[in-house]
N, C-alpha and C positions, 0 to 999 in steps of 0.2 A: 792629342786626341790618341796617337798611338802607343803610345807609355800608360795610355789610363788599364789597363789590365795585366796584372803580374801571371801571364800566363806563356809557356813554352814557346815560343812558334809565335806568340800573340802579332808581335810585332808586324814579323813578314808578310804574313796573311790578311792582317790586317791594311795593310797599305796596298795589297793587291785588288780589296772590296773595295779599298777608298777609289784606285784610279779604273776601278769599272764603273764605280755612282756618277763620276763626273759631274755636274753642277749639282747635284742631292743636296737638299736641307738637310744644315747638321746637324739638326734631332734626329730626322731619317735617318742620316749615315750613323749617328751611335746608337741608334737601335738597332741598326746593321752590324754593329763593332758586337753588340752585347748579345746577341744571337751568336756569332762567331767564340765571342770567351765561353759562354753555358756551354756550346758545342765542346768544344776543347774540354772545359771540364767535367763535360759526363762522359768522353770518351775517356778520361785522365780517371776516371773513377770507377770505371768499365771492367778495365785490364788490371790483373794485378799477378805479378811475378816473386815468385817463393825461391830461393835454392836451398837444397834439403842436399844434405850432406852423407851421402852413401858410401862412401870410400872407406878405408882402417877406419878403428874405433880412436877417438882421440877427446882427449878431457881439454884441449883448447876450443871449442866451440862447442856447441850446444847440438847435438843430434839426436834423431827420430827416426825410426824405420822408417826405410822408401817405400816400404808397400800401406802403414801405418797415415803417412803424408798423401802419398796418392789415394785411399778411399775416402779421408778427409775431403777432397776438392771434390773427388766423382760426384760426392755426395751433396757438395753447396751447386754443381755447375746447374743451370737453370737454362740456357740455352743451347751452347757450344761447346766440347771437347775434342781438342783436339790432342792426340797422345802420339810422341813422335820416342822412338825406342832401339839402342843398337838391339837389343838382346833381350829376351820378354822369357819368362818361364811360367809357370802354372802354379795360380798363389788362389786358394778358394773365394775369401773374402776380396781378394781384387779383381779376380775376375766376376766373383756375382754385382760390382757395385754397378759396372759401365752396363750392364743390360741391364739394372735395373733404372739406371738415367735414361738408359733408351726410350725400356718404356713408359717411362713420363713426359716422352715428349722430348728430348735432349738428342739434338743430329749430336752422333759421333765420328771420328775419323780418327786413323789409327793407321801410322806410316813407321815400319817395323823391317828389320835388314831383314833380306831370303839367308840360308846354309851357302847358296851359292855366290851371293854380292859378297857376303863374309871372307871367303876364301879360303874355308879352311880354318879360319879364328873361333867360330860355334859349332858347337856338336849338339847330337841331340836332334831333338824335335824340332821340326821350324818353327821360329819365335812368333812367326803368325796365331800359332794352334794357342797361345794361350789368351785369343781372343775371339775363339769359334764361337762362345757363347752369345754374341752384341748379335740385337736386330739388323738384319740388312736392311739399305739403305738404297 
């Protein structure tokens, strides 16, 4: 029964569920395990990680402008958006997209370096200023 679902971490978590169920009927245990596996599948489908090449131009990897990728990501966001960046500069379309997402109910968290925290490696305006148009929560 522990190998019934080819889902990452299923065997370990299923063993915990079976241990907690004790002397429960096999059919009932199977229903619990099916629910556990479906929960894992839903979670896996809900998270998407995509790498974006933002370094020097290269003919070895497909490239897209980082701003273009971020705008598309923000436009697709339905529930929660967490932006983390070392440095940020103002970009009209990129600045507008999170503000629009916030107005449609998306929860937005921005984590950005400060000039003081960067210890002189960043110059100019505080990076957080790039996000000043976001609705405050």
